[in-house]
C-alpha positions in Angstrom: -70.8 97.4 -48.8 -68.6 100.4 -47.9 -65.8 99.6 -50.4 -63.4 98.4 -47.7 -61.5 95.1 -48.2 -63.1 92.1 -46.6 -62.0 91.2 -43.1 -60.8 87.5 -43.0 -59.1 87.7 -39.7 -61.9 86.0 -37.8 -62.1 83.1 -40.2 -59.9 80.1 -39.6 -59.4 77.2 -41.9 -58.9 73.9 -40.1 -56.6 71.5 -41.8 -58.2 68.2 -42.8 -57.3 65.4 -40.4 -54.9 62.9 -41.8 -55.1 59.4 -40.3 -51.7 57.8 -40.0 -50.6 54.4 -39.0 -47.2 54.1 -37.4 -45.0 51.1 -36.8 -41.7 50.7 -35.0 -39.4 47.7 -35.0 -36.0 47.2 -33.4 -33.6 44.3 -33.8 -30.0 43.6 -32.8 -28.0 42.2 -35.7 -24.6 40.6 -36.0 -23.0 43.4 -38.0 -20.9 46.4 -37.2 -22.6 49.8 -37.3 -20.8 50.6 -40.5 -21.9 47.3 -42.2 -25.5 47.8 -41.1 -25.7 51.4 -42.4 -24.0 50.5 -45.7 -26.3 47.7 -46.4 -29.5 49.6 -45.5 -28.3 52.4 -47.8 -28.6 49.9 -50.8 -32.3 50.7 -51.5 -32.2 48.9 -54.8 -31.8 45.6 -52.8 -35.1 46.0 -50.8 -37.4 44.2 -53.3 -35.4 41.0 -52.4 -36.9 41.2 -48.9 -40.0 43.3 -49.1 -42.6 41.4 -51.0 -44.9 44.4 -51.9 -41.9 46.3 -53.4 -41.4 45.1 -57.0 -38.7 47.5 -58.2 -36.5 50.4 -56.9 -34.3 52.4 -59.3 -31.9 55.2 -58.4 -32.8 58.5 -60.1 -30.1 60.5 -58.4 -28.3 60.5 -55.0 -31.5 61.5 -53.1 -34.4 60.1 -55.3 -35.5 56.6 -56.2 -38.5 55.4 -58.2 -40.5 52.5 -57.0 -43.2 50.0 -58.0 -45.2 49.0 -55.0 -48.1 46.5 -54.7 -49.9 47.1 -51.4 -53.1 45.1 -51.2 -52.5 43.8 -54.7 -52.8 47.3 -56.4 -49.8 48.5 -58.3 -48.6 52.0 -57.4 -45.6 53.8 -58.9 -43.9 56.7 -57.3 -40.7 58.3 -56.0 -39.2 58.5 -52.6 -36.8 61.2 -51.4 -33.9 60.6 -49.0 -34.3 63.5 -46.6 -31.4 62.8 -44.3 -28.3 60.7 -44.2 -26.1 60.7 -41.1 -23.4 58.2 -41.9 -23.5 55.2 -39.5 -26.4 56.7 -37.6 -29.6 57.5 -39.5 -31.4 57.5 -42.8 -34.8 59.3 -43.2 -37.0 59.2 -46.3 -40.5 60.2 -47.5 -42.5 59.4 -50.5 -43.2 62.2 -52.9 -46.1 60.1 -54.1 -49.4 59.2 -52.5 -49.8 55.8 -51.0 -46.3 54.9 -49.8 -44.7 55.6 -46.5 -42.2 57.7 -44.8 -39.7 56.6 -42.2 -36.4 56.7 -40.4 -33.9 53.9 -39.7 -31.4 54.4 -36.9 -28.3 52.5 -35.9 -26.9 52.2 -32.4 -23.7 50.2 -31.6 -24.2 47.4 -29.0 -20.7 46.1 -29.4 -18.0 46.0 -32.1 -19.9 43.2 -33.7 -23.6 44.0 -32.8 -25.8 46.9 -33.9 -29.3 47.7 -32.9 -31.4 48.7 -36.0 -34.6 50.7 -35.2 -37.0 51.3 -38.0 -40.0 53.8 -37.6 -42.5 53.9 -40.5 -45.6 56.0 -41.1 -48.3 54.9 -43.4 -51.3 56.9 -44.7 -54.2 54.9 -43.2 -56.5 55.0 -46.2 -53.8 53.2 -48.3 -53.1 50.3 -46.0 -55.2 47.7 -44.3 -54.0 46.3 -41.0 -53.0 43.0 -42.7 -50.9 44.9 -45.2 -49.3 46.9 -42.4 -48.4 43.7 -40.5 -47.0 42.1 -43.7 -44.9 45.2 -44.4 -43.6 45.2 -40.8 -42.6 41.5 -41.2 -40.9 42.3 -44.5 -38.9 45.2 -43.0 -37.8 43.0 -40.1 -36.4 40.6 -42.7 -34.3 43.4 -44.1 -32.8 43.9 -40.6 -32.2 40.3 -40.1 -30.7 39.7 -43.5 -27.8 42.2 -42.9 -25.4 39.4 -42.3 -26.5 37.5 -45.5 -26.0 40.4 -47.9 -22.6 40.8 -49.6 -20.4 43.2 -47.8 -18.9 46.3 -49.2 -16.2 45.8 -51.8 -12.7 46.6 -50.6 
């Protein structure tokens, strides 16, 4: 030892691999782009359609608490709305382990029809394939139920 500081420049630290599952679903709904966006922005309504979600409560404009039951195990956490582009896109991520992140986008197909595309990313150690398939089906119900939800108050 000559008293000089250690040379760490040759050492590299590789990040641990994170296995992710991703899912994408698109559906054309009978709703204007504004109606589709407005209804998707009502996160508190999601437990009506997404079976594993038991409760969502607004903390502030960008944070929501949730109770989630993937694979029968209760998990609680918070998700954060990262991006809102009115009538175009909503992106979110969980600030807790074991939930998902995703983005939903809206493209007009006509004055009365909107294509809703949902992309989700799941941490693979938290979801079995059956759970992922079930979650995809639940999310597609949210898309298809746009016309059955009450419209915005005027």
